[in-house]
N, CA and C atoms as a LAMMPS dump frame, in Angstrom:
ITEM: TIMESTEP
0
ITEM: NUMBER OF ATOMS
600
ITEM: BOX BOUNDS ff ff ff
-5.0000000000000000e+02 5.0000000000000000e+02
-5.0000000000000000e+02 5.0000000000000000e+02
-5.0000000000000000e+02 5.0000000000000000e+02
ITEM: ATOMS id mol type element x y z
1 1 1 N 0.84 -1.198 0
2 1 2 C 0 0 0
3 1 3 C 0.873 1.245 0
4 2 1 N 0.377 2.287 -0.605
5 2 2 C 1.057 3.577 -0.6
6 2 3 C 0.059 4.636 -0.152
7 3 1 N 0.421 5.39 0.865
8 3 2 C -0.417 6.484 1.343
9 3 3 C 0.181 7.797 0.868
10 4 1 N -0.568 8.504 0.05
11 4 2 C -0.16 9.837 -0.402
12 4 3 C -0.646 10.831 0.647
13 5 1 N 0.271 11.626 1.163
14 5 2 C -0.066 12.441 2.327
15 5 3 C 0.82 13.663 2.415
16 6 1 N 0.503 14.529 3.351
17 6 2 C 1.354 15.642 3.746
18 6 3 C 1.365 15.686 5.265
19 7 1 N 2.518 15.944 5.877
20 7 2 C 2.562 16.011 7.337
21 7 3 C 1.813 17.195 7.926
22 8 1 N 1.362 18.115 7.077
23 8 2 C 0.573 19.245 7.572
24 8 3 C -0.924 18.967 7.528
25 9 1 N -1.337 17.901 6.85
26 9 2 C -2.763 17.628 6.648
27 9 3 C -3.35 16.829 7.812
28 10 1 N -4.375 17.347 8.476
29 10 2 C -5.002 16.58 9.547
30 10 3 C -5.755 15.37 9.02
31 11 1 N -6.269 15.451 7.795
32 11 2 C -6.968 14.317 7.202
33 11 3 C -5.99 13.175 6.922
34 12 1 N -4.821 13.512 6.381
35 12 2 C -3.807 12.496 6.138
36 12 3 C -3.286 11.928 7.459
37 13 1 N -3.16 12.772 8.467
38 13 2 C -2.677 12.3 9.762
39 13 3 C -3.609 11.241 10.337
40 14 1 N -4.92 11.433 10.209
41 14 2 C -5.878 10.425 10.653
42 14 3 C -5.526 9.055 10.086
43 15 1 N -5.215 9.01 8.8
44 15 2 C -4.922 7.745 8.135
45 15 3 C -3.608 7.151 8.624
46 16 1 N -2.622 8.011 8.839
47 16 2 C -1.338 7.52 9.325
48 16 3 C -1.473 6.966 10.74
49 17 1 N -2.227 7.64 11.596
50 17 2 C -2.467 7.134 12.945
51 17 3 C -3.208 5.802 12.881
52 18 1 N -4.171 5.693 11.982
53 18 2 C -4.907 4.446 11.812
54 18 3 C -3.967 3.315 11.396
55 19 1 N -3.06 3.594 10.476
56 19 2 C -2.074 2.594 10.078
57 19 3 C -1.268 2.111 11.28
58 20 1 N -0.833 3.04 12.103
59 20 2 C -0.029 2.683 13.258
60 20 3 C -0.847 1.903 14.292
61 21 1 N -2.078 2.336 14.521
62 21 2 C -2.907 1.683 15.525
63 21 3 C -3.318 0.277 15.118
64 22 1 N -3.373 0.009 13.823
65 22 2 C -3.759 -1.319 13.359
66 22 3 C -2.559 -2.172 12.963
67 23 1 N -1.353 -1.659 13.226
68 23 2 C -0.149 -2.452 13.006
69 23 3 C 0.158 -2.747 11.557
70 24 1 N -0.203 -1.858 10.666
71 24 2 C 0.05 -2.07 9.244
72 24 3 C 1.146 -1.131 8.767
73 25 1 N 1.868 -1.6 7.787
74 25 2 C 2.933 -0.802 7.212
75 25 3 C 2.502 -0.345 5.821
76 26 1 N 2.827 0.856 5.487
77 26 2 C 2.544 1.37 4.147
78 26 3 C 3.662 2.32 3.761
79 27 1 N 3.962 2.348 2.476
80 27 2 C 4.919 3.334 1.986
81 27 3 C 4.258 4.7 2.044
82 28 1 N 4.964 5.673 2.58
83 28 2 C 4.43 7.021 2.707
84 28 3 C 4.99 7.871 1.576
85 29 1 N 4.091 8.375 0.734
86 29 2 C 4.499 9.157 -0.429
87 29 3 C 4.173 10.62 -0.161
88 30 1 N 5.191 11.47 0.031
89 30 2 C 4.914 12.879 0.322
90 30 3 C 4.332 13.601 -0.878
91 31 1 N 3.381 14.466 -0.602
92 31 2 C 2.74 15.257 -1.649
93 31 3 C 2.727 16.706 -1.215
94 32 1 N 2.644 17.586 -2.172
95 32 2 C 2.546 19.008 -1.877
96 32 3 C 1.641 19.669 -2.883
97 33 1 N 1.187 20.847 -2.544
98 33 2 C 0.323 21.57 -3.455
99 33 3 C -0.833 22.201 -2.715
100 34 1 N -1.65 22.92 -3.431
101 34 2 C -2.823 23.593 -2.894
102 34 3 C -3.933 23.477 -3.921
103 35 1 N -5.161 23.905 -3.584
104 35 2 C -6.215 23.897 -4.598
105 35 3 C -5.876 24.716 -5.842
106 36 1 N -4.968 25.664 -5.697
107 36 2 C -4.566 26.496 -6.829
108 36 3 C -3.353 25.937 -7.568
109 37 1 N -2.675 24.957 -6.977
110 37 2 C -1.439 24.433 -7.568
111 37 3 C -1.335 22.962 -7.182
112 38 1 N -1.789 22.096 -8.081
113 38 2 C -1.901 20.679 -7.728
114 38 3 C -0.884 19.802 -8.458
115 39 1 N 0.163 20.411 -8.983
116 39 2 C 1.114 19.648 -9.777
117 39 3 C 1.711 18.47 -9.01
118 40 1 N 1.884 18.626 -7.7
119 40 2 C 2.506 17.576 -6.9
120 40 3 C 1.5 16.734 -6.124
121 41 1 N 0.225 16.875 -6.456
122 41 2 C -0.8 16.116 -5.767
123 41 3 C -1.089 14.817 -6.524
124 42 1 N -1.713 13.836 -5.857
125 42 2 C -1.904 12.514 -6.478
126 42 3 C -3.095 12.456 -7.429
127 43 1 N -3.056 13.249 -8.476
128 43 2 C -4.171 13.298 -9.422
129 43 3 C -4.412 11.946 -10.1
130 44 1 N -3.37 11.181 -10.46
131 44 2 C -3.654 9.857 -11.053
132 44 3 C -4.415 8.923 -10.108
133 45 1 N -4.21 9.099 -8.815
134 45 2 C -4.9 8.256 -7.843
135 45 3 C -6.253 8.834 -7.451
136 46 1 N -6.36 10.147 -7.403
137 46 2 C -7.598 10.808 -7.022
138 46 3 C -7.832 11.965 -7.986
139 47 1 N -8.826 11.869 -8.849
140 47 2 C -9.039 12.931 -9.833
141 47 3 C -9.345 14.282 -9.212
142 48 1 N -9.739 14.299 -7.931
143 48 2 C -9.958 15.566 -7.244
144 48 3 C -8.645 16.234 -6.863
145 49 1 N -7.546 15.481 -6.955
146 49 2 C -6.238 16.038 -6.629
147 49 3 C -6.052 16.308 -5.152
148 50 1 N -6.745 15.555 -4.296
149 50 2 C -6.706 15.803 -2.857
150 50 3 C -6.016 14.65 -2.133
151 51 1 N -5.43 14.979 -0.997
152 51 2 C -4.886 13.968 -0.107
153 51 3 C -5.792 13.869 1.121
154 52 1 N -5.75 12.705 1.77
155 52 2 C -4.972 11.509 1.484
156 52 3 C -5.575 10.685 0.356
157 53 1 N -4.715 9.874 -0.249
158 53 2 C -5.149 8.868 -1.208
159 53 3 C -4.348 7.607 -0.916
160 54 1 N -5.006 6.474 -0.952
161 54 2 C -4.365 5.202 -0.616
162 54 3 C -4.354 4.305 -1.837
163 55 1 N -3.159 4.013 -2.332
164 55 2 C -3.006 3.025 -3.394
165 55 3 C -2.993 1.638 -2.78
166 56 1 N -3.839 0.78 -3.311
167 56 2 C -3.889 -0.599 -2.836
168 56 3 C -3.165 -1.522 -3.802
169 57 1 N -2.765 -2.693 -3.298
170 57 2 C -2.108 -3.677 -4.162
171 57 3 C -3.092 -4.243 -5.173
172 58 1 N -4.354 -4.342 -4.777
173 58 2 C -5.397 -4.842 -5.665
174 58 3 C -6.588 -3.903 -5.586
175 59 1 N -7.01 -3.397 -6.717
176 59 2 C -8.157 -2.508 -6.727
177 59 3 C -7.755 -1.059 -6.895
178 60 1 N -8.731 -0.216 -7.197
179 60 2 C -8.442 1.206 -7.403
180 60 3 C -8.039 1.887 -6.102
181 61 1 N -7.39 3.022 -6.248
182 61 2 C -6.999 3.802 -5.073
183 61 3 C -8.243 4.283 -4.342
184 62 1 N -8.087 4.438 -3.038
185 62 2 C -9.164 4.949 -2.198
186 62 3 C -8.858 6.386 -1.808
187 63 1 N -9.882 7.205 -1.697
188 63 2 C -9.697 8.57 -1.217
189 63 3 C -10.884 8.992 -0.386
190 64 1 N -10.687 10.084 0.337
191 64 2 C -11.495 10.566 1.449
192 64 3 C -11.032 9.806 2.69
193 65 1 N -10.626 10.553 3.685
194 65 2 C -9.998 9.935 4.855
195 65 3 C -10.915 8.941 5.554
196 66 1 N -12.224 9.199 5.567
197 66 2 C -13.131 8.275 6.247
198 66 3 C -13.244 6.946 5.514
199 67 1 N -13.155 6.974 4.196
200 67 2 C -13.137 5.732 3.422
201 67 3 C -11.848 4.969 3.73
202 68 1 N -10.74 5.689 3.727
203 68 2 C -9.436 5.045 3.944
204 68 3 C -9.354 4.437 5.333
205 69 1 N -9.787 5.16 6.354
206 69 2 C -9.655 4.62 7.708
207 69 3 C -10.553 3.409 7.918
208 70 1 N -11.754 3.413 7.343
209 70 2 C -12.619 2.23 7.444
210 70 3 C -11.961 1.032 6.768
211 71 1 N -11.365 1.272 5.611
212 71 2 C -10.681 0.193 4.889
213 71 3 C -9.498 -0.343 5.7
214 72 1 N -8.671 0.551 6.204
215 72 2 C -7.493 0.123 6.961
216 72 3 C -7.887 -0.634 8.222
217 73 1 N -8.916 -0.162 8.9
218 73 2 C -9.363 -0.852 10.107
219 73 3 C -9.861 -2.25 9.78
220 74 1 N -10.591 -2.388 8.675
221 74 2 C -11.082 -3.712 8.27
222 74 3 C -9.928 -4.621 7.851
223 75 1 N -9.003 -4.074 7.085
224 75 2 C -7.87 -4.875 6.623
225 75 3 C -6.99 -5.331 7.775
226 76 1 N -6.81 -4.447 8.742
227 76 2 C -5.944 -4.762 9.869
228 76 3 C -6.657 -5.458 11.01
229 77 1 N -7.951 -5.761 10.802
230 77 2 C -8.761 -6.394 11.837
231 77 3 C -8.649 -5.634 13.156
232 78 1 N -8.724 -4.321 13.031
233 78 2 C -8.675 -3.478 14.217
234 78 3 C -10.043 -3.346 14.85
235 79 1 N -10.117 -2.462 15.836
236 79 2 C -11.383 -2.229 16.525
237 79 3 C -11.6 -0.729 16.704
238 80 1 N -11.242 0.034 15.668
239 80 2 C -11.388 1.481 15.741
240 80 3 C -12.805 1.936 15.412
241 81 1 N -13.624 1.016 14.914
242 81 2 C -15.044 1.27 14.667
243 81 3 C -15.862 0.188 15.377
244 82 1 N -15.841 0.178 16.698
245 82 2 C -16.508 -0.903 17.445
246 82 3 C -18.024 -0.897 17.221
247 83 1 N -18.577 -2.091 17.033
248 83 2 C -20.011 -2.214 16.762
249 83 3 C -20.866 -1.642 17.89
250 84 1 N -20.381 -1.753 19.114
251 84 2 C -21.209 -1.353 20.257
252 84 3 C -21.458 0.147 20.318
253 85 1 N -20.615 0.938 19.672
254 85 2 C -20.819 2.385 19.657
255 85 3 C -20.49 2.979 18.285
256 86 1 N -20.82 2.205 17.246
257 86 2 C -20.439 2.583 15.889
258 86 3 C -20.981 3.945 15.497
259 87 1 N -22.261 4.228 15.794
260 87 2 C -22.857 5.47 15.323
261 87 3 C -22.28 6.676 16.041
262 88 1 N -21.927 6.505 17.308
263 88 2 C -21.276 7.598 18.033
264 88 3 C -19.89 7.867 17.454
265 89 1 N -19.163 6.783 17.15
266 89 2 C -17.821 6.942 16.581
267 89 3 C -17.893 7.646 15.23
268 90 1 N -18.82 7.211 14.382
269 90 2 C -18.948 7.827 13.063
270 90 3 C -19.359 9.294 13.163
271 91 1 N -20.235 9.601 14.107
272 91 2 C -20.667 10.99 14.276
273 91 3 C -19.528 11.862 14.789
274 92 1 N -18.766 11.348 15.74
275 92 2 C -17.603 12.089 16.23
276 92 3 C -16.593 12.32 15.113
277 93 1 N -16.355 11.299 14.313
278 93 2 C -15.41 11.449 13.212
279 93 3 C -15.91 12.499 12.217
280 94 1 N -17.211 12.485 11.943
281 94 2 C -17.778 13.474 11.034
282 94 3 C -17.655 14.883 11.6
283 95 1 N -17.921 15.034 12.898
284 95 2 C -17.794 16.35 13.534
285 95 3 C -16.35 16.835 13.469
286 96 1 N -15.414 15.941 13.755
287 96 2 C -13.998 16.305 13.689
288 96 3 C -13.589 16.699 12.277
289 97 1 N -14.072 15.952 11.285
290 97 2 C -13.752 16.299 9.9
291 97 3 C -14.33 17.659 9.526
292 98 1 N -15.501 17.988 10.076
293 98 2 C -16.066 19.313 9.837
294 98 3 C -15.207 20.42 10.431
295 99 1 N -14.649 20.165 11.615
296 99 2 C -13.708 21.124 12.215
297 99 3 C -12.508 21.323 11.294
298 100 1 N -11.973 20.204 10.798
299 100 2 C -10.817 20.278 9.91
300 100 3 C -11.153 21.044 8.635
301 101 1 N -12.302 20.753 8.053
302 101 2 C -12.713 21.446 6.82
303 101 3 C -12.758 22.955 7.028
304 102 1 N -13.447 23.384 8.087
305 102 2 C -13.601 24.816 8.331
306 102 3 C -12.259 25.469 8.659
307 103 1 N -11.458 24.811 9.491
308 103 2 C -10.155 25.371 9.86
309 103 3 C -9.23 25.457 8.658
310 104 1 N -9.314 24.468 7.769
311 104 2 C -8.478 24.485 6.571
312 104 3 C -8.873 25.639 5.653
313 105 1 N -10.16 25.923 5.558
314 105 2 C -10.602 27.045 4.737
315 105 3 C -10.097 28.379 5.297
316 106 1 N -10.072 28.493 6.619
317 106 2 C -9.513 29.7 7.231
318 106 3 C -8.018 29.79 6.92
319 107 1 N -7.337 28.653 6.981
320 107 2 C -5.914 28.623 6.658
321 107 3 C -5.678 29.086 5.222
322 108 1 N -6.465 28.558 4.294
323 108 2 C -6.307 28.958 2.893
324 108 3 C -6.569 30.459 2.712
325 109 1 N -7.575 30.962 3.409
326 109 2 C -7.89 32.394 3.3
327 109 3 C -6.701 33.24 3.757
328 110 1 N -6.032 32.805 4.824
329 110 2 C -4.926 33.574 5.391
330 110 3 C -3.614 33.373 4.645
331 111 1 N -3.404 32.178 4.08
332 111 2 C -2.09 31.835 3.534
333 111 3 C -2.028 31.848 2.015
334 112 1 N -3.179 31.702 1.346
335 112 2 C -3.162 31.561 -0.105
336 112 3 C -3.803 32.752 -0.806
337 113 1 N -4.956 33.182 -0.305
338 113 2 C -5.638 34.29 -0.971
339 113 3 C -4.825 35.577 -0.81
340 114 1 N -4.619 36.341 -1.866
341 114 2 C -3.903 37.612 -1.746
342 114 3 C -4.59 38.524 -0.733
343 115 1 N -3.781 39.232 0.034
344 115 2 C -4.306 40.031 1.133
345 115 3 C -5.367 41.034 0.671
346 116 1 N -5.203 41.572 -0.507
347 116 2 C -6.121 42.612 -0.986
348 116 3 C -7.537 42.1 -1.219
349 117 1 N -7.698 40.794 -1.412
350 117 2 C -9.039 40.26 -1.693
351 117 3 C -9.493 39.257 -0.623
352 118 1 N -8.875 39.302 0.534
353 118 2 C -9.335 38.428 1.611
354 118 3 C -10.688 38.894 2.135
355 119 1 N -11.449 37.974 2.666
356 119 2 C -12.818 38.232 3.12
357 119 3 C -12.895 37.834 4.594
358 120 1 N -12.528 38.736 5.509
359 120 2 C -12.479 38.395 6.939
360 120 3 C -13.794 37.857 7.494
361 121 1 N -14.921 38.411 7.051
362 121 2 C -16.204 37.948 7.568
363 121 3 C -16.455 36.49 7.196
364 122 1 N -16.048 36.103 5.997
365 122 2 C -16.205 34.72 5.572
366 122 3 C -15.323 33.8 6.417
367 123 1 N -14.084 34.227 6.677
368 123 2 C -13.193 33.433 7.515
369 123 3 C -13.757 33.287 8.923
370 124 1 N -14.318 34.356 9.453
371 124 2 C -14.892 34.278 10.797
372 124 3 C -16.123 33.384 10.832
373 125 1 N -16.874 33.346 9.743
374 125 2 C -18.015 32.435 9.671
375 125 3 C -17.548 30.985 9.705
376 126 1 N -16.409 30.711 9.077
377 126 2 C -15.848 29.358 9.147
378 126 3 C -15.387 29.047 10.569
379 127 1 N -14.756 30.034 11.201
380 127 2 C -14.297 29.79 12.575
381 127 3 C -15.475 29.604 13.519
382 128 1 N -16.582 30.245 13.241
383 128 2 C -17.77 30.056 14.075
384 128 3 C -18.222 28.603 14.046
385 129 1 N -18.075 27.934 12.901
386 129 2 C -18.385 26.502 12.824
387 129 3 C -17.472 25.718 13.757
388 130 1 N -16.205 26.051 13.726
389 130 2 C -15.246 25.387 14.616
390 130 3 C -15.654 25.582 16.064
391 131 1 N -15.968 26.81 16.424
392 131 2 C -16.31 27.121 17.808
393 131 3 C -17.573 26.381 18.257
394 132 1 N -18.57 26.305 17.398
395 132 2 C -19.787 25.569 17.749
396 132 3 C -19.497 24.088 17.936
397 133 1 N -18.626 23.549 17.107
398 133 2 C -18.273 22.136 17.235
399 133 3 C -17.507 21.876 18.526
400 134 1 N -16.589 22.776 18.876
401 134 2 C -15.849 22.621 20.134
402 134 3 C -16.803 22.699 21.32
403 135 1 N -17.762 23.604 21.254
404 135 2 C -18.74 23.723 22.332
405 135 3 C -19.554 22.448 22.472
406 136 1 N -19.932 21.851 21.346
407 136 2 C -20.684 20.599 21.388
408 136 3 C -19.843 19.476 21.985
409 137 1 N -18.577 19.409 21.621
410 137 2 C -17.69 18.39 22.191
411 137 3 C -17.584 18.557 23.708
412 138 1 N -17.38 19.775 24.151
413 138 2 C -17.232 20.054 25.586
414 138 3 C -18.536 19.771 26.335
415 139 1 N -19.656 20.061 25.708
416 139 2 C -20.949 19.968 26.394
417 139 3 C -21.508 18.551 26.422
418 140 1 N -21.369 17.805 25.313
419 140 2 C -22.119 16.557 25.242
420 140 3 C -21.339 15.328 24.795
421 141 1 N -20.065 15.494 24.461
422 141 2 C -19.338 14.354 23.921
423 141 3 C -18.166 13.885 24.771
424 142 1 N -17.893 14.529 25.898
425 142 2 C -16.699 14.168 26.652
426 142 3 C -16.709 12.706 27.105
427 143 1 N -17.866 12.179 27.49
428 143 2 C -17.914 10.781 27.946
429 143 3 C -17.556 9.824 26.818
430 144 1 N -17.838 10.216 25.572
431 144 2 C -17.526 9.357 24.428
432 144 3 C -16.049 9.427 24.047
433 145 1 N -15.347 10.392 24.605
434 145 2 C -13.921 10.516 24.309
435 145 3 C -13.064 9.69 25.253
436 146 1 N -13.688 8.997 26.187
437 146 2 C -12.963 8.133 27.116
438 146 3 C -12.959 6.696 26.603
439 147 1 N -12.143 5.864 27.231
440 147 2 C -12.083 4.466 26.834
441 147 3 C -11.015 4.215 25.801
442 148 1 N -10.942 2.965 25.319
443 148 2 C -9.924 2.611 24.317
444 148 3 C -10.033 3.499 23.088
445 149 1 N -8.913 3.837 22.474
446 149 2 C -8.953 4.727 21.307
447 149 3 C -9.816 4.152 20.189
448 150 1 N -10.638 5.001 19.614
449 150 2 C -11.395 4.634 18.424
450 150 3 C -11.203 5.738 17.392
451 151 1 N -11.801 5.558 16.207
452 151 2 C -11.53 6.513 15.13
453 151 3 C -12.166 7.856 15.395
454 152 1 N -13.248 7.903 16.156
455 152 2 C -13.817 9.191 16.527
456 152 3 C -12.863 9.994 17.377
457 153 1 N -12.278 9.341 18.369
458 153 2 C -11.314 10.015 19.24
459 153 3 C -10.089 10.46 18.456
460 154 1 N -9.589 9.588 17.598
461 154 2 C -8.402 9.926 16.808
462 154 3 C -8.676 11.135 15.928
463 155 1 N -9.842 11.158 15.29
464 155 2 C -10.189 12.277 14.415
465 155 3 C -10.291 13.578 15.195
466 156 1 N -10.937 13.522 16.37
467 156 2 C -11.049 14.731 17.198
468 156 3 C -9.667 15.22 17.603
469 157 1 N -8.804 14.309 18.026
470 157 2 C -7.455 14.698 18.45
471 157 3 C -6.673 15.318 17.296
472 158 1 N -6.807 14.762 16.092
473 158 2 C -6.117 15.329 14.933
474 158 3 C -6.66 16.717 14.595
475 159 1 N -7.972 16.883 14.734
476 159 2 C -8.572 18.192 14.462
477 159 3 C -8.076 19.236 15.453
478 160 1 N -8.052 18.884 16.725
479 160 2 C -7.619 19.842 17.749
480 160 3 C -6.148 20.205 17.573
481 161 1 N -5.333 19.218 17.246
482 161 2 C -3.912 19.5 17.029
483 161 3 C -3.712 20.416 15.831
484 162 1 N -4.569 20.264 14.812
485 162 2 C -4.464 21.153 13.655
486 162 3 C -4.814 22.59 14.041
487 163 1 N -5.8 22.75 14.918
488 163 2 C -6.124 24.097 15.398
489 163 3 C -4.921 24.731 16.081
490 164 1 N -4.222 23.957 16.882
491 164 2 C -3.02 24.477 17.542
492 164 3 C -1.929 24.796 16.525
493 165 1 N -1.809 23.94 15.52
494 165 2 C -0.748 24.065 14.521
495 165 3 C -0.916 25.312 13.66
496 166 1 N -2.138 25.562 13.193
497 166 2 C -2.368 26.674 12.266
498 166 3 C -3.077 27.873 12.89
499 167 1 N -3.755 27.674 14.007
500 167 2 C -4.577 28.754 14.564
501 167 3 C -4.369 28.886 16.071
502 168 1 N -3.143 28.721 16.495
503 168 2 C -2.848 28.75 17.921
504 168 3 C -3.177 30.059 18.598
505 169 1 N -3.141 31.14 17.856
506 169 2 C -3.412 32.441 18.479
507 169 3 C -4.869 32.584 18.907
508 170 1 N -5.738 31.745 18.392
509 170 2 C -7.144 31.807 18.794
510 170 3 C -7.384 31.141 20.154
511 171 1 N -6.438 30.33 20.595
512 171 2 C -6.415 29.77 21.949
513 171 3 C -7.769 29.197 22.389
514 172 1 N -8.208 28.174 21.679
515 172 2 C -9.459 27.51 22.034
516 172 3 C -9.397 26.846 23.407
517 173 1 N -8.185 26.553 23.897
518 173 2 C -8.019 25.832 25.171
519 173 3 C -8.689 26.562 26.339
520 174 1 N -8.627 27.881 26.334
521 174 2 C -9.179 28.65 27.454
522 174 3 C -10.688 28.463 27.583
523 175 1 N -11.372 28.424 26.46
524 175 2 C -12.833 28.331 26.481
525 175 3 C -13.339 26.912 26.73
526 176 1 N -12.504 25.917 26.471
527 176 2 C -12.952 24.528 26.56
528 176 3 C -11.943 23.696 27.361
529 177 1 N -11.894 23.913 28.68
530 177 2 C -10.846 23.306 29.498
531 177 3 C -10.905 21.78 29.561
532 178 1 N -12.096 21.196 29.591
533 178 2 C -12.181 19.728 29.655
534 178 3 C -11.655 19.108 28.367
535 179 1 N -12.035 19.692 27.252
536 179 2 C -11.556 19.221 25.958
537 179 3 C -10.054 19.414 25.835
538 180 1 N -9.565 20.531 26.354
539 180 2 C -8.13 20.807 26.331
540 180 3 C -7.356 19.761 27.121
541 181 1 N -7.839 19.433 28.314
542 181 2 C -7.167 18.415 29.135
543 181 3 C -7.165 17.066 28.43
544 182 1 N -8.288 16.728 27.831
545 182 2 C -8.372 15.447 27.124
546 182 3 C -7.376 15.408 25.961
547 183 1 N -7.334 16.496 25.182
548 183 2 C -6.443 16.526 24.021
549 183 3 C -4.987 16.375 24.425
550 184 1 N -4.599 17.014 25.504
551 184 2 C -3.209 16.923 25.942
552 184 3 C -2.866 15.512 26.395
553 185 1 N -3.807 14.824 27.027
554 185 2 C -3.563 13.442 27.449
555 185 3 C -3.529 12.506 26.244
556 186 1 N -4.452 12.691 25.304
557 186 2 C -4.52 11.81 24.144
558 186 3 C -3.285 11.972 23.261
559 187 1 N -2.7 13.145 23.253
560 187 2 C -1.514 13.406 22.435
561 187 3 C -0.319 12.572 22.86
562 188 1 N -0.391 11.948 24.038
563 188 2 C 0.721 11.137 24.52
564 188 3 C 0.739 9.733 23.928
565 189 1 N -0.343 9.297 23.293
566 189 2 C -0.298 8.01 22.6
567 189 3 C 0.815 8.043 21.574
568 190 1 N 1.541 6.937 21.448
569 190 2 C 2.708 6.924 20.564
570 190 3 C 2.333 7.243 19.121
571 191 1 N 1.176 6.737 18.68
572 191 2 C 0.767 6.998 17.288
573 191 3 C 0.48 8.47 17.049
574 192 1 N 0.1 9.192 18.09
575 192 2 C -0.112 10.625 17.971
576 192 3 C 1.199 11.381 18.092
577 193 1 N 2.015 10.984 19.05
578 193 2 C 3.287 11.67 19.266
579 193 3 C 4.204 11.572 18.051
580 194 1 N 4.085 10.457 17.329
581 194 2 C 4.96 10.219 16.169
582 194 3 C 4.453 10.896 14.899
583 195 1 N 3.278 11.496 14.957
584 195 2 C 2.703 12.077 13.734
585 195 3 C 2.3 13.54 13.922
586 196 1 N 2.986 14.246 14.782
587 196 2 C 2.636 15.65 15.025
588 196 3 C 2.67 16.443 13.715
589 197 1 N 1.711 17.338 13.524
590 197 2 C 1.687 18.095 12.273
591 197 3 C 2.901 19.015 12.144
592 198 1 N 3.356 19.145 10.926
593 198 2 C 4.495 20.01 10.626
594 198 3 C 4.419 20.404 9.156
595 199 1 N 5.083 21.464 8.832
596 199 2 C 5.155 21.852 7.43
597 199 3 C 6.089 20.906 6.691
598 200 1 N 5.753 20.575 5.458
599 200 2 C 6.618 19.655 4.677
600 200 3 C 8.027 20.199 4.51
């Protein structure tokens, strides 16, 4: 298997953590690019030109991190999507992916769009999505973040780490202390510690 990824991508990090948690090895193929410049992205594997993308030994490449993690968990006979709480895990993973989506759009607005045509109100509307999701996690999901690691927890942890990586000045930790404590503890898992986000 080959995982096309970037160490800055929280979506790709989810897949790499899943590989580690399920004891599988894959060749890691670094990719670079943006929606405006996709020359180094895995277009032959994913016509959308997005990462992560997983090349399999048999069958077409897989893309979208949730597809990849479900596949890896099944292949590795893991338990990151336990039947007893499957819908909670899937919902948490979806919420975390929504945080990543909105935060990534804010990142693109700040780092890619020329300053003269940036739209601060639009960026703040994206951050409002992040803030509502963090509030929901703090208010109603903390009990689901306990117990053996599952893909919902991994996705949430990757999303929160991305907020620190690209949007640390917003300091979400102050407003959501229980979530902050959980994230700091979860970051100590070896699969998380070994995959901290960084610029390529």
